[in-house]
C-alpha positions in Angstrom: 17.3 -1.1 10.1 15.4 1.1 12.5 13.0 -1.3 13.8 16.2 -3.4 15.0 17.4 -0.5 17.1 17.8 -0.7 21.0 19.8 -4.3 21.3 23.3 -2.7 21.3 25.1 -2.0 24.6 24.5 1.3 26.4 22.2 2.6 29.2 18.9 4.6 27.9 18.5 7.1 30.9 16.9 6.4 34.1 13.5 4.9 34.6 10.8 6.4 37.1 9.0 4.3 40.0 10.7 1.2 40.4 12.7 0.8 37.0 9.5 0.7 34.8 8.3 3.9 32.8 4.7 2.4 32.6 2.0 3.8 35.0 2.6 6.7 37.8 2.8 6.8 41.5 0.5 4.0 43.3 -3.1 5.5 44.4 -3.0 8.1 41.9 -4.9 6.0 39.0 -2.2 6.5 36.4 -0.9 2.9 35.8 -1.2 1.3 32.7 0.1 -2.2 31.9 3.2 -2.6 30.2 3.1 -3.5 26.1 3.2 -7.1 25.3 3.8 -7.1 21.5 5.6 -10.8 21.8 6.2 -13.7 24.2 6.9 -11.3 27.4 5.7 -7.8 28.6 8.3 -5.0 28.1 8.8 -4.4 31.6 10.9 -5.7 34.3 10.1 -9.7 34.5 9.3 -12.0 37.2 10.0 -15.7 37.4 6.5 -16.6 35.8 7.3 -13.8 33.0 10.5 -15.6 32.3 9.2 -19.4 32.2 6.1 -18.3 30.4 7.9 -16.3 28.0 10.5 -19.6 27.3 7.1 -21.7 26.9 5.5 -19.0 24.5 8.4 -19.0 22.6 8.9 -22.9 22.1 5.0 -23.0 21.2 5.0 -20.0 18.8 8.4 -20.8 17.1 8.7 -24.4 17.5 9.3 -25.1 13.7 12.5 -22.5 13.8 13.6 -23.8 17.3 13.1 -27.6 17.1 13.9 -27.5 13.5 17.3 -26.1 13.8 18.1 -28.5 16.6 16.7 -31.5 14.7 19.0 -30.7 11.6 22.1 -30.0 13.6 21.8 -32.9 16.1 20.4 -35.1 13.3 23.2 -34.0 11.1 25.7 -34.7 13.9 24.6 -38.0 14.4 24.6 -39.0 10.9 28.0 -37.7 10.5 29.6 -39.4 13.5 27.7 -42.8 12.2 29.3 -42.4 8.9 32.8 -41.6 10.3 32.2 -44.8 12.7 31.1 -47.0 9.6 34.7 -45.8 7.7 36.3 -46.1 10.9 35.1 -49.7 11.3 35.9 -51.0 7.9 39.3 -49.5 7.9 40.1 -51.6 11.3 38.0 -54.2 11.3 40.5 -56.8 10.6 42.6 -55.7 13.6 39.3 -55.5 15.7 38.4 -58.8 14.9 41.8 -60.2 16.0 41.9 -58.2 19.3 38.4 -59.4 20.1 39.1 -63.0 19.4 42.3 -63.1 21.8 42.0 -65.6 24.6 42.3 -64.4 28.1 45.9 -65.3 28.3 47.1 -63.7 24.9 47.8 -60.1 24.4 47.3 -58.0 21.4 50.1 -57.0 19.4 51.2 -53.3 18.6 50.4 -53.7 14.9 46.7 -54.4 16.1 46.4 -51.8 19.0 48.0 -48.8 17.1 45.2 -48.6 14.2 42.5 -49.0 16.9 44.0 -46.3 19.0 44.4 -44.2 16.1 40.9 -44.5 14.8 39.6 -43.8 18.4 41.4 -40.7 18.5 40.3 -39.4 15.2 36.7 -40.2 16.1 37.1 -38.3 19.3 38.6 -35.1 17.6 35.8 -35.4 14.9 33.2 -35.7 17.6 34.7 -32.7 19.8 34.6 -30.7 16.6 31.2 -31.4 15.3 29.7 -31.0 18.7 31.5 -27.3 19.2 30.1 -26.3 16.0 26.5 -27.8 16.4 26.4 -26.2 20.0 27.7 -22.8 18.6 25.1 -22.9 16.3 22.2 -23.8 18.7 23.6 -21.1 21.3 23.2 -18.6 18.4 20.1 -19.7 17.0 18.0 -19.6 20.2 18.7 -15.8 20.7 18.3 -15.3 17.0 14.4 -16.5 17.5 14.2 -14.9 20.7 15.0 -11.1 19.0 11.9 -11.6 17.1 9.7 -13.5 19.8 10.2 -10.5 22.3 8.8 -8.1 19.5 6.0 -10.3 18.3 7.5 -10.7 14.6 7.5 -13.9 12.6 11.3 -15.0 11.6 11.9 -17.7 8.7 14.0 -20.7 9.2 16.8 -19.2 6.5 16.8 -16.1 8.6 17.7 -17.9 12.0 20.2 -20.3 10.0 21.9 -17.0 8.5 22.1 -15.1 11.7 23.5 -18.2 13.6 25.9 -18.9 11.2 27.2 -15.6 11.3 27.8 -15.5 15.0 29.1 -19.2 15.1 32.4 -18.3 15.7 32.4 -15.6 18.4 29.7 -17.9 19.9 31.8 -21.0 20.0 35.0 -18.9 21.4 32.5 -17.8 24.3 31.4 -21.0 25.1 35.0 -22.2 25.2 36.1 -19.5 27.7 33.0 -20.1 29.8 33.6 -23.8 29.8 37.4 -23.0 31.3 35.6 -21.7 34.3 34.7 -25.4 35.4 37.6 -26.9 34.2 39.4 -27.1 37.7 36.8 -28.5 39.7 35.7 -31.1 36.9 39.5 -32.1 36.7 39.7 -32.6 40.4 36.6 -34.6 40.4 37.9 -36.8 37.4 41.2 -37.3 39.2 39.3 -38.6 42.5 37.3 -40.8 40.2 40.2 -42.3 38.4 41.9 -42.6 41.7 39.2 -44.9 43.2 38.7 -46.9 40.0 42.5 -47.6 40.0 42.4 -48.3 43.8 39.2 -50.8 43.1 41.1 -52.7 40.6 44.4 -53.0 41.9 42.9 -54.0 45.3 45.2 -51.1 46.5 43.9 -49.8 50.0 47.2 -47.9 50.6 47.6 -44.4 51.6 48.4 -43.1 48.2 45.0 -44.0 46.7 43.0 -42.7 49.5 45.2 -39.5 49.6 44.5 -38.9 45.8 40.8 -39.2 46.3 40.5 -37.2 49.1 42.6 -34.4 47.6 40.7 -34.4 44.5 36.9 -34.3 46.3 38.0 -31.7 48.8 39.7 -29.8 46.1 36.4 -30.0 43.7 34.5 -28.9 46.9 36.7 -26.0 47.6 36.8 -24.7 43.8 33.2 -25.6 42.9 31.4 -22.6 44.6 34.0 -20.2 42.9 33.4 -21.8 39.4 29.6 -21.7 40.1 29.9 -18.0 41.1 32.1 -17.3 37.7 29.8 -19.5 35.7 26.7 -17.5 36.6 28.6 -14.2 36.0 29.2 -15.0 32.5 26.0 -17.2 31.6 24.4 -14.0 29.4 27.7 -14.0 27.4 26.2 -16.1 24.3 23.1 -14.1 24.3 25.3 -10.7 24.5 27.3 -12.2 21.6 24.2 -12.5 19.2 22.1 -9.5 20.7 24.8 -7.1 20.6 27.4 -8.2 18.1 30.3 -8.6 21.0 33.4 -10.6 20.7 33.9 -13.5 23.2 36.0 -11.4 25.9 33.8 -8.3 25.6 31.0 -10.7 26.0 32.2 -12.2 29.1 32.7 -8.5 30.5 29.2 -7.4 29.4 27.5 -10.6 30.8 29.3 -9.8 34.2 28.4 -6.3 34.0 24.5 -7.2 33.6 24.4 -9.9 36.3 26.0 -7.6 38.8 23.5 -7.0 41.7 21.3 -9.9 40.7 23.2 -13.1 41.0 21.2 -15.1 43.4 18.1 -14.3 41.3 19.7 -15.3 37.9 21.3 -18.3 39.8 17.9 -19.6 40.9 15.9 -19.1 37.7 18.9 -20.6 35.6 19.2 -23.8 38.0 15.2 -24.2 37.7 15.1 -24.0 33.9 17.9 -26.4 33.7 16.1 -28.7 36.1 13.1 -28.6 34.4 14.6 -29.1 30.9 16.8 -32.4 32.4 13.3 -33.8 33.8 11.6 -33.1 30.9 14.4 -34.8 28.5 14.3 -37.8 30.7 10.8 -38.2 30.7 10.6 -38.0 27.0 13.7 -40.4 26.6 12.1 -43.3 28.4 9.6 -44.3 26.1 12.1 -44.6 23.4 14.5 -46.8 25.5 11.5 -49.0 26.6 10.4 -49.6 22.9 14.2 -50.2 21.8 14.6 -53.0 24.5 12.3 -55.4 22.5 14.2 -55.5 19.2 17.7 -55.4 21.0 16.1 -58.8 22.9 15.1 -60.3 19.6 18.4 -59.3 18.2 20.6 -60.7 20.6 18.6 -64.0 20.9 19.4 -64.6 17.4 23.2 -64.5 17.8 25.6 -67.3 17.5 27.7 -68.4 20.7 31.0 -66.6 19.2 29.5 -63.6 17.4 31.8 -61.0 15.6 31.3 -57.3 16.5 29.5 -56.5 13.3 26.9 -59.2 14.0 26.3 -57.8 17.6 26.0 -54.0 15.9 23.4 -55.4 13.6 21.5 -57.2 16.2 21.3 -54.2 18.6 20.5 -51.9 15.6 16.8 -51.7 16.7 17.9 -50.6 20.1 20.7 -48.2 19.4 18.3 -46.2 16.9 15.7 -46.0 19.3 18.0 -44.9 21.9 19.9 -42.4 19.6 16.2 -40.9 18.6 15.4 -40.4 22.4 18.8 -39.0 23.1 18.1 -36.6 20.2 14.7 -35.4 21.4 16.0 -35.2 24.8 19.1 -33.2 23.6 16.4 -30.8 21.7 14.8 -30.0 25.0 17.4 -29.8 27.3 19.3 -27.3 25.1 16.7 -25.3 24.1 14.5 -24.1 27.0 17.5 -23.2 29.6 19.1 -20.9 26.5 15.6 -19.5 26.2 15.2 -18.8 29.8 19.0 -17.3 29.8 18.2 -15.1 26.7 15.1 -13.5 28.6 16.9 -13.3 31.6 19.5 -11.2 29.3 16.4 -9.1 28.1 15.3 -8.5 31.8 18.4 -7.4 33.1 18.6 -4.8 30.1 15.2 -3.5 31.1 15.9 -3.2 34.8 19.4 -1.5 34.1 19.0 0.2 31.2 15.2 0.9 30.5 15.1 -1.1 27.3 11.3 -1.5 27.8 10.4 1.7 25.9 13.0 1.1 23.0 11.6 -2.5 22.3 8.1 -0.9 22.4 9.1 1.5 19.9 10.7 -1.2 17.5 7.7 -3.4 17.9 5.6 -0.3 16.9 3.2 -0.4 19.9 2.9 2.9 22.2 5.2 3.1 25.6 1.9 3.4 27.9 1.6 5.4 30.8 2.1 9.1 31.5 5.7 8.7 32.5 6.9 7.2 29.3 10.3 8.5 28.1 11.1 10.4 25.1 11.7 8.6 21.5 14.7 6.6 21.5 17.7 8.2 19.8 20.6 5.5 20.3 21.7 5.4 16.8 21.8 2.5 14.2 20.8 -0.9 15.5 23.5 -3.3 16.5 21.9 -6.8 14.9 
């Protein structure tokens, strides 16, 4: 549709006076504020504009954002809960025998193999579920942001449809982006595993110390490169949704948009992530406190030799409260940073491709100021 024009790739000419078409030379009285049909002004964004736009989007479109997150993460929790229940019913006898062993007894392979198999199946199901859920959320947030920037309403069904149509390339983009941090993370895991093994075996020899040292030093050496690459490609999920690009093309496009503004994007992204983490932790604390009391009551009623099922039932209140707290915390810590990243994508296109007048035309507001460019002729929309 014509009102969606302007999100596709490509430049839109040059912008006079500092990259913005709004207003004239300083001191000549020709300045006019840029239009703001939605959550941000359609001009280069500062830190306050990015954070304020993210908060405004959460406030105006909370039903779509939080509703989508609640459905996805809540559905994932229910699915994994059902899977754990099915797995427990299948291997409960083996688990009972393993748990009831004395310290000097070893479990038989007939009991260990089913438990390991059930654990691996649950792990694979959890990885696949979280990949799909993360892909849908990383697609849903830009889908909402597309309309929030233009000040237009959007239905939950529309957000779901757009997110589902882009989930596969978004998941591919997230996998490729995650590979950036694989090396330092694996090195840190190796160092941690070496330290644990050394503590358990009381081995103070050179082998364990060497492994830990190499892991830590290797992580410190490769970590800065991983962070640099991650910031270079952090706009890729937004590119997938806004421009309809594939995973590899989105990584290239993100690198192109970040060029020349790495430190600013790094600082804003880090700040948004820290703000979301602190907010998520503060929100999760009351749920954890409330869950302590039913957990204490339940554990006090246990026998001296309880079964695993009895332990789960006794701790159910604590587990439910903890899961609810984690769900709310996950919604906040996932939504806010993605909104900030999506607005950084819009900001980079406004700065480098003069996207502001295009968005103003799509929103139906005039591109104010005597230096507004001619009408956009970039062709059909990309989203």
